[in-house]
Backbone as a printed PyTorch tensor [residue, N CA C, xyz], in Angstrom:
tensor([[[ 17.2040,   8.0160,   5.7020],
         [ 17.1190,   9.3130,   6.3320],
         [ 16.3400,  10.2610,   5.4320]],

        [[ 15.5850,  11.1260,   6.0320],
         [ 14.7690,  12.0690,   5.2800],
         [ 15.6300,  13.2620,   4.8920]],

        [[ 15.5860,  13.6030,   3.6180],
         [ 16.4420,  14.6560,   3.0800],
         [ 15.6970,  15.9890,   3.0450]],

        [[ 15.6530,  16.6610,   4.1970],
         [ 14.9620,  17.9440,   4.2660],
         [ 15.7070,  19.0350,   3.5190]],

        [[ 17.0210,  18.9170,   3.4380],
         [ 17.8100,  19.9160,   2.7140],
         [ 17.4060,  19.9450,   1.2500]],

        [[ 17.2580,  18.7780,   0.6580],
         [ 16.8420,  18.6970,  -0.7470],
         [ 15.4300,  19.2490,  -0.9220]],

        [[ 14.5360,  18.9450,   0.0130],
         [ 13.1660,  19.4480,  -0.0650],
         [ 13.1490,  20.9740,   0.0100]],

        [[ 13.9560,  21.5260,   0.9020],
         [ 14.0160,  22.9920,   1.0260],
         [ 14.5460,  23.6300,  -0.2470]],

        [[ 15.5350,  23.0020,  -0.8870],
         [ 16.0600,  23.5280,  -2.1430],
         [ 14.9880,  23.4930,  -3.2250]],

        [[ 14.2340,  22.3990,  -3.2760],
         [ 13.1670,  22.2990,  -4.2700],
         [ 12.0660,  23.3180,  -4.0020]],

        [[ 11.7750,  23.5730,  -2.7280],
         [ 10.7810,  24.5860,  -2.3840],
         [ 11.2600,  25.9710,  -2.8060]],

        [[ 12.5430,  26.2370,  -2.6310],
         [ 13.1060,  27.5090,  -3.0760],
         [ 13.0390,  27.6260,  -4.5960]],

        [[ 13.3440,  26.5340,  -5.2930],
         [ 13.2350,  26.5320,  -6.7550],
         [ 11.8040,  26.8180,  -7.1950]],

        [[ 10.8410,  26.2310,  -6.4990],
         [  9.4370,  26.4620,  -6.8300],
         [  9.0610,  27.9190,  -6.5990]],

        [[  9.5510,  28.4830,  -5.5140],
         [  9.2590,  29.8960,  -5.2320],
         [  9.8340,  30.7950,  -6.3190]],

        [[ 11.0700,  30.5290,  -6.7320],
         [ 11.6800,  31.3050,  -7.8150],
         [ 10.8950,  31.1340,  -9.1080]],

        [[ 10.4770,  29.9080,  -9.3760],
         [  9.7070,  29.6190, -10.5870],
         [  8.4070,  30.4150, -10.5910]],

        [[  7.7320,  30.4350,  -9.4450],
         [  6.4640,  31.1690,  -9.3590],
         [  6.6790,  32.6650,  -9.5470]],

        [[  7.7470,  33.1980,  -8.9750],
         [  8.0500,  34.6180,  -9.1370],
         [  8.3110,  34.9430, -10.5990]],

        [[  9.0890,  34.1080, -11.2630],
         [  9.3800,  34.3240, -12.6760],
         [  8.1430,  34.1030, -13.5370]],

        [[  7.2860,  33.1780, -13.1440],
         [  6.0810,  32.8850, -13.9220],
         [  5.0990,  34.0450, -13.8710]],

        [[  5.1080,  34.7880, -12.7610],
         [  4.2350,  35.9570, -12.6740],
         [  4.6450,  37.0230, -13.6810]],

        [[  5.9310,  37.0630, -13.9980],
         [  6.4280,  38.0440, -14.9520],
         [  6.2180,  37.5910, -16.3950]],

        [[  6.1440,  36.2930, -16.6050],
         [  6.0040,  35.7530, -17.9610],
         [  4.5510,  35.3690, -18.2260]],

        [[  4.1550,  35.5560, -19.4550],
         [  2.8040,  35.1470, -19.8290],
         [  2.8270,  33.7090, -20.3160]],

        [[  1.7490,  33.0090, -20.1070],
         [  1.6460,  31.6320, -20.5790],
         [  2.5340,  30.6680, -19.8240]],

        [[  2.6460,  30.8660, -18.5390],
         [  3.4820,  29.9820, -17.7270],
         [  2.8900,  28.5740, -17.7030]],

        [[  3.7570,  27.5980, -17.6790],
         [  3.3310,  26.2040, -17.6390],
         [  2.8620,  25.8800, -16.2210]],

        [[  1.7160,  25.2400, -16.1030],
         [  1.1820,  24.9560, -14.7700],
         [  1.6820,  23.6380, -14.1870]],

        [[  2.2720,  22.8070, -15.0050],
         [  2.8350,  21.5490, -14.5050],
         [  4.1910,  21.3330, -15.1690]],

        [[  5.2010,  21.9140, -14.5720],
         [  6.5500,  21.8550, -15.1210],
         [  7.3990,  20.9210, -14.2560]],

        [[  8.6420,  20.7400, -14.6330],
         [  9.5380,  19.8480, -13.8890],
         [  9.6650,  20.2400, -12.4230]],

        [[  9.6420,  21.5320, -12.1480],
         [  9.7910,  21.9850, -10.7620],
         [  8.6340,  21.4640,  -9.9010]],

        [[  7.4470,  21.3850, -10.4750],
         [  6.2920,  20.8670,  -9.7400],
         [  6.4210,  19.3600,  -9.5080]],

        [[  6.8700,  18.6520, -10.5260],
         [  7.0620,  17.2060, -10.4060],
         [  8.1290,  16.8870,  -9.3700]],

        [[  9.2260,  17.6310,  -9.3980],
         [ 10.3300,  17.3870,  -8.4660],
         [  9.8960,  17.5130,  -7.0150]],

        [[  9.2110,  18.5920,  -6.6990],
         [  8.8410,  18.7940,  -5.2960],
         [  7.7430,  17.8200,  -4.8780]],

        [[  6.8540,  17.4620,  -5.7940],
         [  5.8090,  16.4890,  -5.4640],
         [  6.4200,  15.1200,  -5.1680]],

        [[  7.3780,  14.7040,  -5.9870],
         [  8.0300,  13.4160,  -5.7540],
         [  8.7930,  13.4120,  -4.4330]],

        [[  9.5110,  14.4940,  -4.1550],
         [ 10.2810,  14.5670,  -2.9100],
         [  9.3450,  14.5310,  -1.7080]],

        [[  8.2360,  15.2610,  -1.7930],
         [  7.2500,  15.2600,  -0.7100],
         [  6.7240,  13.8450,  -0.4740]],

        [[  6.3750,  13.1520,  -1.5460],
         [  5.8280,  11.8040,  -1.4070],
         [  6.8570,  10.8180,  -0.8690]],

        [[  8.1060,  10.9590,  -1.2600],
         [  9.1570,  10.0880,  -0.7260],
         [  9.3150,  10.2990,   0.7770]],

        [[  9.3050,  11.5540,   1.2060],
         [  9.4340,  11.8370,   2.6370],
         [  8.2320,  11.2870,   3.4030]],

        [[  7.0440,  11.4830,   2.8600],
         [  5.8220,  11.0080,   3.5090],
         [  5.8350,   9.4840,   3.6370]],

        [[  6.2430,   8.8040,   2.5780],
         [  6.2970,   7.3400,   2.6100],
         [  7.3140,   6.8330,   3.6220]],

        [[  8.4510,   7.5030,   3.7220],
         [  9.4510,   7.0870,   4.7130],
         [  8.9120,   7.2450,   6.1330]],

        [[  8.1990,   8.3360,   6.3780],
         [  7.6100,   8.5280,   7.7010],
         [  6.5410,   7.4730,   7.9750]],

        [[  5.7820,   7.1070,   6.9580],
         [  4.7640,   6.0670,   7.1310],
         [  5.4200,   4.7300,   7.4600]],

        [[  6.5430,   4.4270,   6.8130],
         [  7.2530,   3.1840,   7.1160],
         [  7.7880,   3.1920,   8.5460]],

        [[  8.3100,   4.3240,   8.9850],
         [  8.7930,   4.4160,  10.3650],
         [  7.6580,   4.2140,  11.3570]],

        [[  6.5020,   4.7820,  11.0490],
         [  5.3440,   4.6180,  11.9200],
         [  4.9080,   3.1550,  11.9730]],

        [[  4.9110,   2.4930,  10.8220],
         [  4.5520,   1.0720,  10.7730],
         [  5.5450,   0.2280,  11.5700]],

        [[  6.8390,   0.4960,  11.3990],
         [  7.8530,  -0.2550,  12.1480],
         [  7.7150,  -0.0290,  13.6460]],

        [[  7.4170,   1.1930,  14.0340],
         [  7.2190,   1.4890,  15.4510],
         [  6.0300,   0.7100,  16.0000]],

        [[  4.9720,   0.6330,  15.2070],
         [  3.7930,  -0.1250,  15.6220],
         [  4.1110,  -1.6140,  15.7410]],

        [[  4.8440,  -2.1430,  14.7720],
         [  5.2260,  -3.5600,  14.8200],
         [  6.1470,  -3.8530,  16.0020]],

        [[  7.0370,  -2.9250,  16.3020],
         [  7.9600,  -3.1090,  17.4210],
         [  7.2080,  -3.2480,  18.7380]],

        [[  6.1340,  -2.4910,  18.8970],
         [  5.3750,  -2.5800,  20.1440],
         [  4.5680,  -3.8740,  20.2380]],

        [[  4.2520,  -4.4850,  19.0910],
         [  3.4510,  -5.7150,  19.0990],
         [  4.3060,  -6.9790,  19.0740]],

        [[  5.4150,  -6.9430,  18.3250],
         [  6.2570,  -8.1350,  18.1750],
         [  7.7340,  -7.7620,  18.2890]],

        [[  8.2020,  -7.4780,  19.4940],
         [  9.5980,  -7.0650,  19.6550],
         [ 10.6010,  -8.1520,  19.2720]],

        [[ 10.1780,  -9.4280,  19.2720],
         [ 11.1030, -10.5080,  18.9140],
         [ 11.5430, -10.4210,  17.4510]],

        [[ 10.7510,  -9.7630,  16.6070],
         [ 11.1410,  -9.5840,  15.2040],
         [ 12.3520,  -8.6660,  15.0630]],

        [[ 12.5600,  -7.8290,  16.0680],
         [ 13.6240,  -6.8380,  16.0020],
         [ 14.7910,  -7.1660,  16.9210]],

        [[ 14.8140,  -8.3620,  17.4590],
         [ 15.9300,  -8.7840,  18.2940],
         [ 15.8600,  -8.3030,  19.7290]],

        [[ 14.6780,  -7.9350,  20.2020],
         [ 14.5270,  -7.4850,  21.5830],
         [ 13.9330,  -8.5760,  22.4290]]])
C-alpha cells in the first residue's frame, strides 16, 4: 500500500526546513530531509509502476493470476 500519510509528513518537514533555512545563513542544500522525501517519492513511484505492470500482465495472461 502506498503511504501517502508519511509522504505528506515528509513534505511538511521539508516546508518547515525551507522556512527555517531562509532565516539561517549557510543552509545545507542536501540534508536528511531532502533524502527522506526523495526516497519516499521514489518508493511510491516504483509501487505504482509495479501495479501498472501487473495490470498489463493481467490483461495479457490472466491464467497467471488464477482467472
